[in-house]
C-alpha positions, 0 to 999 in steps of 0.5 A: 155863896160863903164857902164851907172852909171859911167857916172853919178858917174864921173858927181858927182866926178867933181861937175856936177849937173845933172837936167832932163827937159822937152826939146823940141828941144835938148837932152842935154845941158852943162852950167858952168859960173864963177857965178854958184855954179857949173857946171849943164848937163841938160838932156831931160826927153825923155832920160829915156827910151832911154838908148843907147841915154841917154849914147851918150848925157851925154858922150857928154854933159861930153865932153864939161866939159873936152874939152871946159869948158871956151869957152863960146857962147853967139849966133851962127851967123857969126864966132861964129858959126864956133866957137860953131861947133869946141866945138861940134866936140871936145866934140863928139870926146870925148865922142865917145873915151870914150865910143868907146875905138879904141883897143877894137873897132879894136879888135871887128872888127877883131873878124867879128863885123859889125856896128850894132854889134858894136853899141849893144857891146858898147851900143851906137848909130850906129852914134857913131860907124861911128864916131869912124870910122872916127876918126880912119880914121882921125888919122895920128898915125894909118895908118897901122891899116886902111890898114889892116882893108881895106885889110883883114876884108874888112872895108872901111871908 
């Protein structure tokens, strides 16, 4: 499992400022524009007591830094909402793959872990575990692994 402090160290290494704010409807925001001194990730103060969710949100916002930086969205309407959805998907995919490495995920399934045990093992939300299964299912490089998991371990995605 990647320790939570590693995510903060990664942010520092990348020159990303972390700010904590009272956010009402969201848990985190990544922002960077050329006029800013450095990128900023703003996290909701509610995450102070929810480490598992904090890990997922911070990894997602880091995913924006690595996968979608430079893709600016002014408003989510019309075609821009499709673009926003694509950027969110890219950031989430990056976060899930960071916190739930495929090889370890598959081995833990083979060891007999169910979804809740996997979420505990990787210290992520259950949604991240479901997303990991979906990502493996969609990965065209993994067809034999999918067949093996379905046949031998009763895993159905």
